[in-house]
C-alpha positions in Angstrom: 75.3 99.1 72.9 77.3 95.6 72.6 79.8 95.3 74.9 83.4 94.8 73.4 84.2 91.3 74.5 88.2 91.3 75.6 90.5 89.4 73.7 91.7 87.0 76.6 88.2 86.2 77.9 86.3 82.5 77.5 87.9 79.6 76.8 91.8 79.2 76.5 92.8 77.3 73.2 93.9 73.5 74.1 97.4 72.8 74.0 98.3 69.6 73.6 101.8 69.1 75.4 104.5 67.3 73.0 104.8 64.1 74.1 108.2 62.4 75.3 107.7 58.9 73.5 106.3 58.1 70.7 103.4 55.1 71.0 102.7 51.8 68.7 100.3 49.6 69.6 101.4 45.9 68.6 98.6 44.1 69.8 95.0 43.8 71.2 93.8 40.5 72.3 90.2 39.7 73.7 91.0 37.5 76.6 88.8 35.8 78.6 88.4 34.3 82.1 86.3 31.3 83.5 84.0 32.0 86.1 81.0 30.5 88.0 78.6 32.4 85.7 80.3 31.5 82.1 83.1 33.7 80.9 84.5 37.3 81.6 86.1 39.3 78.7 88.8 41.6 78.9 91.4 43.0 76.7 95.4 42.8 76.6 96.9 45.3 74.9 101.0 45.1 73.8 102.0 48.8 73.2 105.8 49.8 72.6 106.9 53.2 73.3 110.5 55.2 71.8 111.7 58.6 71.7 113.9 57.5 68.5 117.1 58.7 70.5 117.9 55.3 71.9 115.7 54.6 74.5 112.7 52.0 73.8 110.1 50.1 76.1 107.4 47.7 75.5 104.4 47.1 78.0 101.4 44.9 78.2 98.1 46.2 80.0 94.6 44.5 80.8 91.3 46.3 80.9 87.4 45.8 80.6 87.9 48.3 77.9 90.7 49.0 75.3 91.7 52.2 76.5 91.8 51.2 79.9 94.5 48.2 78.8 96.2 51.0 76.6 96.4 53.3 79.9 97.7 50.8 81.4 100.1 49.7 78.5 101.3 52.5 78.3 102.4 53.2 82.3 104.1 49.7 82.1 106.1 50.2 79.4 107.5 53.6 80.6 109.0 51.2 83.6 110.5 49.3 81.6 112.4 51.7 79.6 116.0 50.6 78.4 118.8 52.4 76.5 119.3 50.6 73.1 123.3 50.9 71.9 123.3 52.7 68.4 126.2 53.1 66.9 127.0 57.0 65.6 126.1 55.4 62.1 123.4 54.6 63.7 123.3 51.2 63.2 123.9 48.1 66.1 127.7 47.6 67.1 127.4 43.6 66.2 124.9 40.9 65.5 123.0 40.0 68.2 120.3 36.9 69.4 117.5 37.6 72.4 114.8 34.7 73.2 111.4 35.1 75.4 109.7 32.4 75.9 109.1 30.3 72.5 109.9 33.5 70.2 114.0 33.7 69.0 114.8 37.2 67.0 118.1 37.7 65.3 119.3 41.2 64.6 122.2 42.2 62.7 124.0 45.5 61.5 123.2 46.3 58.0 125.5 49.3 56.0 124.2 53.0 55.8 121.1 53.1 52.9 119.6 49.8 54.2 117.1 50.9 56.5 115.4 48.8 58.7 114.5 45.4 57.2 112.4 43.3 59.8 109.4 41.8 60.2 106.3 43.1 62.7 107.1 44.0 66.0 110.9 43.6 65.0 110.0 46.4 63.2 108.2 48.9 65.1 111.0 48.3 68.5 113.6 49.1 66.3 112.1 52.0 64.5 110.9 53.6 67.9 114.4 52.9 69.3 116.0 55.2 66.7 117.5 52.8 64.3 118.4 53.8 60.6 119.7 50.6 59.9 119.3 47.2 60.8 118.4 43.6 59.2 116.4 41.4 61.5 114.8 37.9 61.0 112.3 36.3 63.9 114.0 32.3 63.8 111.4 31.0 65.7 107.8 29.9 64.3 106.1 31.7 67.1 103.5 34.4 66.3 103.2 35.8 69.9 103.7 40.0 68.9 104.4 40.1 72.8 107.2 37.5 73.1 108.8 38.4 69.6 108.6 41.9 71.2 110.1 40.7 74.3 112.9 38.7 72.5 113.9 42.2 70.4 114.2 44.1 73.5 116.3 41.2 75.2 118.3 41.1 72.1 119.4 44.5 72.4 119.6 44.6 76.4 122.1 41.9 75.6 124.7 44.3 73.7 127.3 45.7 75.3 128.6 48.7 73.6 129.9 52.0 75.1 130.5 55.4 72.4 133.8 55.7 71.3 135.0 59.4 71.7 134.9 61.8 68.9 138.5 62.0 67.1 138.9 65.7 68.6 138.4 64.8 72.0 142.2 62.9 71.7 143.7 65.7 70.8 142.0 68.2 73.7 143.2 65.4 76.0 146.5 65.7 75.1 145.9 69.6 75.4 145.2 69.7 78.8 147.8 66.9 79.8 150.4 69.4 79.0 148.5 72.0 79.9 148.8 70.7 83.6 152.5 69.7 83.6 153.6 73.2 82.5 151.4 74.7 85.4 153.1 72.2 87.9 156.2 73.2 86.6 155.7 76.8 86.8 154.5 75.7 90.5 158.1 74.2 91.3 159.7 77.2 89.9 157.5 79.8 92.1 158.3 77.8 95.4 162.4 78.1 95.0 161.8 81.2 94.2 159.9 81.6 97.1 162.6 79.6 99.3 165.1 81.1 98.2 
């Protein structure tokens, strides 16, 4: 008579953990180092990560294999996370430019429904940051994706912005101050009654 197999026996199904960040590979380049016997080749990978809620980062990694360099680049990008300023409408607060070595990028807010109008790495970074409507232009002749990505991050870091308070918050603040002043008046009356 065959044994009945318990449902809990054996291997458990592999469950992939929900990732905190979405990642995109911007560039994979084969780079060479000249040594005595000739050239040693390795791979340089540029990775952008973001959570589409305002956090974005760019990282670079080198390794003898593409998968090794991607792992290093992702770890490097997590170290370089920055907070991108997003208005409640899902765009930039105002125009900005960013520069990294020979690359220059111009970012501009756009009206609702425009989408992300940008090229290459700028589009990827704006998308990973969580912008809905942005217009961007690469002003330099540089085609280096790493420098363009870093120029975009520099442009976003240059923006100084704090989220505006919701309209209901002003009403609540006034109510709190009114309540606190009433409480102070009651305390004064009670102390006067206690003294007399």
